[in-house]
LOTOR-810448 format. One record per residue (C-alpha): residue number from 1; residue in three letters; x, y, z; chain. Coordinates in nm, 4 decimals. Layout:
# LOTOR-810448
> NUM, ALA, X, Y, Z, A
...
END
This chain:
# LOTOR-810448
> 1, MET, 3.0041, 13.3262, 16.4338, A
> 2, SER, 2.9920, 13.0240, 16.6663, A
> 3, LEU, 2.8885, 12.6808, 16.5515, A
> 4, LEU, 2.5457, 12.6974, 16.6926, A
> 5, ASP, 2.4978, 13.0403, 16.5716, A
> 6, TRP, 2.5795, 12.9205, 16.1940, A
> 7, GLN, 2.3501, 12.6130, 16.2277, A
> 8, THR, 2.1039, 12.8314, 16.3481, A
> 9, GLN, 2.0981, 13.0820, 16.0802, A
> 10, PHE, 2.1754, 12.8061, 15.8287, A
> 11, SER, 1.8552, 12.6057, 15.9125, A
> 12, GLN, 1.6449, 12.9389, 15.9049, A
> 13, ALA, 1.8004, 13.0474, 15.5747, A
> 14, LEU, 1.6602, 12.7095, 15.4312, A
> 15, LEU, 1.3237, 12.8286, 15.4641, A
> 16, LEU, 1.3135, 13.1388, 15.2811, A
> 17, PRO, 1.2069, 13.1007, 14.9347, A
> 18, ASP, 1.4573, 13.3443, 14.7649, A
> 19, THR, 1.7799, 13.1842, 14.6585, A
> 20, PRO, 1.9482, 13.4856, 14.5775, A
> 21, GLU, 1.8882, 13.6423, 14.9280, A
> 22, LEU, 2.0096, 13.3189, 15.0838, A
> 23, CYS, 2.3850, 13.3465, 14.9545, A
> 24, ARG, 2.3798, 13.7060, 15.1222, A
> 25, LEU, 2.3609, 13.5692, 15.4633, A
> 26, PRO, 2.6711, 13.5401, 15.6857, A
> 27, ALA, 2.6074, 13.1861, 15.7349, A
> 28, LEU, 2.6274, 13.0962, 15.3825, A
> 29, GLN, 2.8999, 13.3222, 15.2033, A
> 30, GLY, 3.0937, 13.1351, 14.9748, A
> 31, ILE, 2.8172, 12.8929, 14.8964, A
> 32, GLU, 2.6800, 12.8826, 14.5478, A
> 33, GLY, 2.3028, 12.9328, 14.5528, A
> 34, LYS, 2.2312, 12.6233, 14.3149, A
> 35, ARG, 2.4145, 12.4087, 14.5712, A
> 36, ILE, 2.2106, 12.5408, 14.8535, A
> 37, ALA, 1.9109, 12.5149, 14.6516, A
> 38, LEU, 1.9600, 12.1574, 14.5713, A
> 39, TYR, 2.0181, 12.0804, 14.9560, A
> 40, GLU, 1.7014, 12.2374, 15.0426, A
> 41, GLU, 1.5163, 12.0268, 14.7789, A
> 42, LEU, 1.6602, 11.6998, 14.9260, A
> 43, LEU, 1.5767, 11.8356, 15.2786, A
> 44, PHE, 1.2054, 11.9011, 15.1504, A
> 45, ASN, 1.1902, 11.5541, 14.9584, A
> 46, THR, 1.2994, 11.3665, 15.2755, A
> 47, VAL, 1.0323, 11.5280, 15.5035, A
> 48, LEU, 0.8238, 11.4610, 15.2052, A
> 49, ASP, 0.8584, 11.0853, 15.1878, A
> 50, THR, 0.8923, 11.0538, 15.5624, A
> 51, LEU, 0.5170, 11.2244, 15.6180, A
> 52, GLN, 0.4164, 10.9435, 15.3501, A
> 53, ASN, 0.5362, 10.6478, 15.5010, A
> 54, ILE, 0.4498, 10.7434, 15.8743, A
> 55, TYR, 0.0963, 10.8807, 15.7573, A
> 56, PRO, 0.0036, 10.6278, 15.4635, A
> 57, TYR, -0.3693, 10.6605, 15.5156, A
> 58, THR, -0.3542, 11.0431, 15.5771, A
> 59, TYR, -0.1898, 11.0388, 15.2467, A
> 60, ARG, -0.4118, 10.8074, 15.0613, A
> 61, LEU, -0.7261, 11.0269, 15.1803, A
> 62, LEU, -0.5642, 11.3618, 15.0875, A
> 63, CYS, -0.4143, 11.2578, 14.7546, A
> 64, GLU, -0.4831, 10.9089, 14.6569, A
> 65, GLU, -0.6066, 11.0504, 14.3338, A
> 66, GLY, -0.3462, 11.2022, 14.0823, A
> 67, ASP, -0.4790, 11.5541, 14.0838, A
> 68, LYS, -0.4267, 11.5768, 14.4408, A
> 69, GLU, -0.0578, 11.5148, 14.4692, A
> 70, SER, 0.0181, 11.9081, 14.4084, A
> 71, ASP, -0.1939, 11.9922, 14.6909, A
> 72, TRP, -0.0123, 11.7251, 14.9178, A
> 73, VAL, 0.3220, 11.8805, 14.8293, A
> 74, ALA, 0.1812, 12.2198, 14.8912, A
> 75, LEU, 0.0617, 12.1071, 15.2538, A
> 76, VAL, 0.3723, 11.9312, 15.3300, A
> 77, GLU, 0.5576, 12.2766, 15.2462, A
> 78, GLN, 0.3177, 12.4803, 15.4741, A
> 79, TYR, 0.3827, 12.1940, 15.7486, A
> 80, ARG, 0.7467, 12.2574, 15.6882, A
> 81, ARG, 0.7478, 12.6225, 15.7537, A
> 82, ALA, 0.4943, 12.6331, 16.0233, A
> 83, TYR, 0.6650, 12.3634, 16.2371, A
> 84, PRO, 1.0551, 12.3517, 16.1514, A
> 85, ASN, 1.2260, 12.0866, 16.2641, A
> 86, GLN, 1.3917, 12.0944, 16.5946, A
> 87, SER, 1.5326, 11.7549, 16.6342, A
> 88, TYR, 1.8429, 11.5578, 16.4878, A
> 89, LYS, 1.6130, 11.2700, 16.4492, A
> 90, LEU, 1.4483, 11.2386, 16.1182, A
> 91, MET, 1.1020, 11.1280, 16.3092, A
> 92, GLY, 1.1255, 11.4766, 16.5009, A
> 93, ALA, 1.0417, 11.6314, 16.1495, A
> 94, VAL, 0.7284, 11.4920, 16.1483, A
> 95, CYS, 0.6197, 11.4477, 16.4928, A
> 96, ALA, 0.3828, 11.7711, 16.4759, A
> 97, PHE, 0.2076, 11.6827, 16.1578, A
> 98, PRO, -0.1114, 11.5847, 16.3758, A
> 99, GLU, -0.1364, 11.9170, 16.5611, A
> 100, PHE, -0.0843, 12.1214, 16.2187, A
> 101, LEU, -0.3545, 11.9428, 16.0895, A
> 102, ALA, -0.5731, 12.0302, 16.3322, A
> 103, GLU, -0.5407, 12.4033, 16.2504, A
> 104, GLN, -0.6204, 12.3308, 15.8943, A
> 105, GLY, -0.9799, 12.4822, 15.8814, A
> 106, GLU, -1.0829, 12.3565, 15.5404, A
> 107, LEU, -0.9520, 12.0319, 15.5640, A
> 108, ILE, -1.1141, 11.9776, 15.8974, A
> 109, SER, -1.4631, 12.1081, 15.7567, A
> 110, LYS, -1.4462, 11.8288, 15.5181, A
> 111, TYR, -1.2606, 11.5831, 15.6881, A
> 112, PRO, -1.3385, 11.6218, 16.1004, A
> 113, PHE, -1.1778, 11.3145, 16.1456, A
> 114, LEU, -0.8480, 11.3693, 15.9985, A
> 115, PRO, -0.6297, 11.4940, 16.3081, A
> 116, ASP, -0.7593, 11.1526, 16.5072, A
> 117, LEU, -0.6683, 10.9528, 16.1817, A
> 118, ALA, -0.3101, 11.1055, 16.1951, A
> 119, LEU, -0.2655, 11.0983, 16.5585, A
> 120, TYR, -0.3477, 10.7360, 16.5485, A
> 121, GLU, -0.1017, 10.6572, 16.2828, A
> 122, TRP, 0.1631, 10.8510, 16.4787, A
> 123, LEU, 0.1374, 10.6493, 16.7670, A
> 124, GLU, 0.1981, 10.3556, 16.5926, A
> 125, MET, 0.5371, 10.4934, 16.4938, A
> 126, VAL, 0.5839, 10.6061, 16.8529, A
> 127, VAL, 0.5428, 10.2655, 16.9922, A
> 128, LEU, 0.7647, 10.0709, 16.7443, A
> 129, ASN, 1.0625, 10.3236, 16.8558, A
> 130, LEU, 0.9842, 10.2860, 17.2307, A
> 131, PRO, 1.2747, 10.1151, 17.4381, A
> 132, ASP, 1.1877, 9.7421, 17.5949, A
> 133, ALA, 1.1055, 9.6462, 17.9566, A
> 134, SER, 1.4051, 9.7337, 18.1777, A
> 135, GLN, 1.2235, 9.5972, 18.5050, A
> 136, ALA, 1.3105, 9.2398, 18.6110, A
> 137, ILE, 1.0092, 9.0478, 18.5684, A
> 138, HIS, 0.9837, 8.7632, 18.8165, A
> 139, LEU, 0.6909, 8.5718, 18.6665, A
> 140, PRO, 0.7224, 8.6281, 18.3037, A
> 141, GLY, 0.4182, 8.5393, 18.1088, A
> 142, ALA, 0.2162, 8.4746, 18.4310, A
> 143, VAL, -0.0552, 8.6363, 18.6288, A
> 144, PRO, -0.0174, 8.5068, 18.9985, A
> 145, ALA, -0.3131, 8.3101, 19.1895, A
> 146, PRO, -0.5400, 8.5548, 19.3265, A
> 147, ALA, -0.4019, 8.4778, 19.6684, A
> 148, GLU, -0.0721, 8.6095, 19.5595, A
> 149, TRP, -0.2440, 8.9412, 19.4139, A
> 150, ALA, -0.1270, 9.1573, 19.7220, A
> 151, GLU, 0.2360, 9.0397, 19.6517, A
> 152, TYR, 0.2941, 9.1026, 19.2966, A
> 153, ALA, 0.2106, 9.3814, 19.0374, A
> 154, PRO, 0.1361, 9.4104, 18.6498, A
> 155, ALA, 0.4574, 9.4133, 18.4219, A
> 156, TRP, 0.2766, 9.6153, 18.1413, A
> 157, ASN, 0.4579, 9.6307, 17.7939, A
> 158, PRO, 0.6253, 9.9779, 17.8010, A
> 159, ALA, 0.5925, 10.0193, 17.4562, A
> 160, THR, 0.2321, 10.1649, 17.4522, A
> 161, GLN, 0.0273, 10.4377, 17.3824, A
> 162, LEU, -0.3319, 10.4649, 17.5667, A
> 163, ARG, -0.5241, 10.7615, 17.4010, A
> 164, GLN, -0.8826, 10.8743, 17.3951, A
> 165, PHE, -0.9977, 10.9271, 17.0225, A
> 166, SER, -1.2907, 11.1188, 16.9444, A
> 167, TYR, -1.3417, 10.8936, 16.6113, A
> 168, HIS, -1.3487, 10.5184, 16.6407, A
> 169, VAL, -1.0276, 10.5199, 16.3913, A
> 170, PRO, -0.9994, 10.1584, 16.3425, A
> 171, GLU, -1.3429, 10.1805, 16.1809, A
> 172, ILE, -1.2159, 10.4344, 15.9513, A
> 173, LEU, -0.9079, 10.2508, 15.8702, A
> 174, GLU, -1.1045, 9.9411, 15.7245, A
> 175, LEU, -1.3304, 10.1950, 15.5110, A
> 176, PHE, -0.9932, 10.2242, 15.3276, A
> 177, ASN, -0.9912, 9.8462, 15.2093, A
> 178, GLN, -1.3477, 9.8469, 15.1292, A
> 179, GLU, -1.4580, 9.9098, 14.7712, A
> 180, ALA, -1.6775, 10.2102, 14.6261, A
> 181, ASP, -1.8821, 10.2373, 14.9138, A
> 182, GLY, -1.5937, 10.2634, 15.1749, A
> 183, ARG, -1.4434, 10.5459, 14.9732, A
> 184, GLU, -1.7590, 10.7515, 14.8916, A
> 185, LEU, -1.8116, 10.7711, 15.2715, A
> 186, LEU, -1.4228, 10.8637, 15.3163, A
> 187, GLU, -1.4354, 11.1408, 15.0537, A
> 188, SER, -1.7544, 11.3066, 15.1942, A
> 189, GLY, -1.6081, 11.3007, 15.5378, A
> 190, ASP, -1.9700, 11.2289, 15.6805, A
> 191, ILE, -1.8460, 11.0089, 15.9499, A
> 192, MET, -2.0101, 11.0344, 16.3216, A
> 193, LYS, -1.8084, 11.0772, 16.5988, A
> 194, LYS, -1.7512, 10.7613, 16.8109, A
> 195, PRO, -1.5277, 10.8408, 17.1268, A
> 196, VAL, -1.3354, 10.5530, 17.2221, A
> 197, ASP, -1.0117, 10.4518, 17.4277, A
> 198, ILE, -0.7525, 10.2749, 17.2123, A
> 199, LEU, -0.4187, 10.0894, 17.3626, A
> 200, ILE, -0.1697, 10.1052, 17.1015, A
> 201, TYR, 0.1179, 9.8773, 17.1726, A
> 202, ARG, 0.4247, 9.6923, 17.0172, A
> 203, ASP, 0.3583, 9.2991, 16.9856, A
> 204, PRO, 0.6726, 9.1512, 17.1650, A
> 205, LYS, 0.6480, 8.8337, 16.9532, A
> 206, THR, 0.5832, 8.9804, 16.5932, A
> 207, MET, 0.7396, 9.3655, 16.6931, A
> 208, GLU, 0.4495, 9.5071, 16.5153, A
> 209, ALA, 0.2047, 9.7851, 16.6104, A
> 210, ARG, -0.1284, 9.6200, 16.7214, A
> 211, PHE, -0.4709, 9.8153, 16.9215, A
> 212, PHE, -0.7301, 9.6997, 17.1477, A
> 213, CYS, -1.0424, 9.9121, 17.1889, A
> 214, LEU, -1.1331, 9.9766, 17.5498, A
> 215, ASN, -1.4516, 10.0611, 17.7672, A
> 216, GLY, -1.3977, 10.3156, 18.0576, A
> 217, LEU, -1.3669, 10.0570, 18.3011, A
> 218, THR, -1.0980, 9.8551, 18.1414, A
> 219, THR, -0.8916, 10.1979, 18.0569, A
> 220, ARG, -0.9146, 10.2800, 18.4530, A
> 221, LEU, -0.7813, 9.9499, 18.5693, A
> 222, ILE, -0.4957, 9.9636, 18.3577, A
> 223, GLN, -0.4017, 10.3216, 18.4240, A
> 224, LEU, -0.4177, 10.2132, 18.7804, A
> 225, SER, -0.2049, 9.9090, 18.7558, A
> 226, SER, 0.0450, 10.0784, 18.5598, A
> 227, GLU, 0.1235, 10.2952, 18.8650, A
> 228, SER, 0.4738, 10.1844, 19.0023, A
> 229, GLY, 0.4441, 9.9876, 19.2934, A
> 230, VAL, 0.0603, 9.9155, 19.2652, A
> 231, SER, -0.0304, 9.5636, 19.3067, A
> 232, TYR, -0.2837, 9.3549, 19.1417, A
> 233, GLU, -0.4786, 9.3466, 19.4489, A
> 234, ALA, -0.4700, 9.7458, 19.5074, A
> 235, ALA, -0.5652, 9.8321, 19.1580, A
> 236, ILE, -0.8725, 9.6356, 19.2226, A
> 237, ALA, -0.9588, 9.8253, 19.5251, A
> 238, ARG, -0.8885, 10.1454, 19.4131, A
> 239, LEU, -1.0868, 10.1139, 19.1122, A
> 240, GLN, -1.3806, 10.0101, 19.3468, A
> 241, GLN, -1.3120, 10.3426, 19.5511, A
> 242, ASP, -1.2908, 10.5473, 19.2374, A
> 243, LEU, -1.6403, 10.4159, 19.1050, A
> 244, PRO, -1.8991, 10.4046, 19.3714, A
> 245, ALA, -2.1216, 10.1523, 19.1292, A
> 246, LEU, -1.8508, 9.8666, 19.1970, A
> 247, ARG, -1.8596, 9.8827, 19.5336, A
> 248, ASP, -2.1387, 9.6481, 19.6068, A
> 249, ILE, -1.9930, 9.3617, 19.3889, A
> 250, PRO, -1.8275, 9.1339, 19.5908, A
> 251, THR, -1.4338, 9.0787, 19.5913, A
> 252, ASP, -1.4363, 8.7497, 19.4488, A
> 253, VAL, -1.6458, 8.8557, 19.1397, A
> 254, MET, -1.4223, 9.1602, 19.0884, A
> 255, ILE, -1.1326, 8.9509, 19.1097, A
> 256, GLN, -1.2645, 8.6839, 18.8712, A
> 257, GLN, -1.3369, 8.9477, 18.5864, A
> 258, ALA, -1.0198, 9.1328, 18.6320, A
> 259, GLY, -0.8262, 8.8151, 18.6339, A
> 260, GLY, -0.9932, 8.7338, 18.3012, A
> 261, LEU, -0.9029, 9.1054, 18.1750, A
> 262, PHE, -0.5378, 9.0518, 18.3134, A
> 263, GLN, -0.5072, 8.6928, 18.1279, A
> 264, MET, -0.6258, 8.8494, 17.7814, A
> 265, CYS, -0.3758, 9.1329, 17.8180, A
> 266, LEU, -0.1109, 8.8664, 17.8664, A
> 267, GLN, -0.2138, 8.6432, 17.6054, A
> 268, ASN, -0.1918, 8.9371, 17.3266, A
> 269, GLY, 0.1280, 9.0738, 17.4599, A
> 270, MET, -0.0053, 9.3959, 17.6143, A
> 271, LEU, 0.0892, 9.2504, 17.9660, A
> 272, LEU, 0.4448, 9.0709, 17.9871, A
> 273, GLY, 0.4101, 8.9345, 18.3261, A
> 274, SER, 0.4255, 9.0150, 18.7045, A
> 275, VAL, 0.6998, 9.1655, 18.9463, A
> 276, ARG, 0.7030, 9.0865, 19.3174, A
> 277, LEU, 0.6957, 9.3744, 19.5197, A
END
């Protein structure tokens, strides 16, 4: 038996519920059943703790009350068997949790916003683990004067995730910090859909995950100006081309408004500076 075959069989065996049967598998010959059971328990507890740490608000929603803890444990066991870990990284063991939650009809009927909440929490962890900027920034911490916009491109913070959510997750998170009214609203699940674009990013100064809620126009400008080799000027031109309602707006007005947006992004760490083309 090759090492790969042994690893595959062993990982599959750990998901089987019957410990005596495990000992009959070729990969586990000679290993005591109680040792296998102990190892399986350690793996499960690792996944349990990791899920609670990465999805703290999801955990609070589903089992903050003591009598729900057993339901959470059962849900984690169900997840672990539905999505066995395929990565050597611990994060890889819990990355599919939002997808898994979206498949849980009973939970979704009570908390329709649950997949969005879990996805937001996962993306915060993603941005905290993304690499730093690798390109040379010729104007660090600066947006060039409009006269030079054709010569420079924005250097966006690479530790970002931009997604559209069906529910306004930041507002939902605020409910967790409120008193009885907020908790009652969460428990009822009676939260209206409110689509929003959210840019989640790692603050280069504090190294913490932060967010900004964006409108569709801002989202599109950031997307266009994030493409490789697209200058500030070209991004504005393409934005006007994509959105006919903007074509009659004078260029200097567009530049002024876009300049304010770029400066705001720069001040808050979403934009790192500018790169000469």
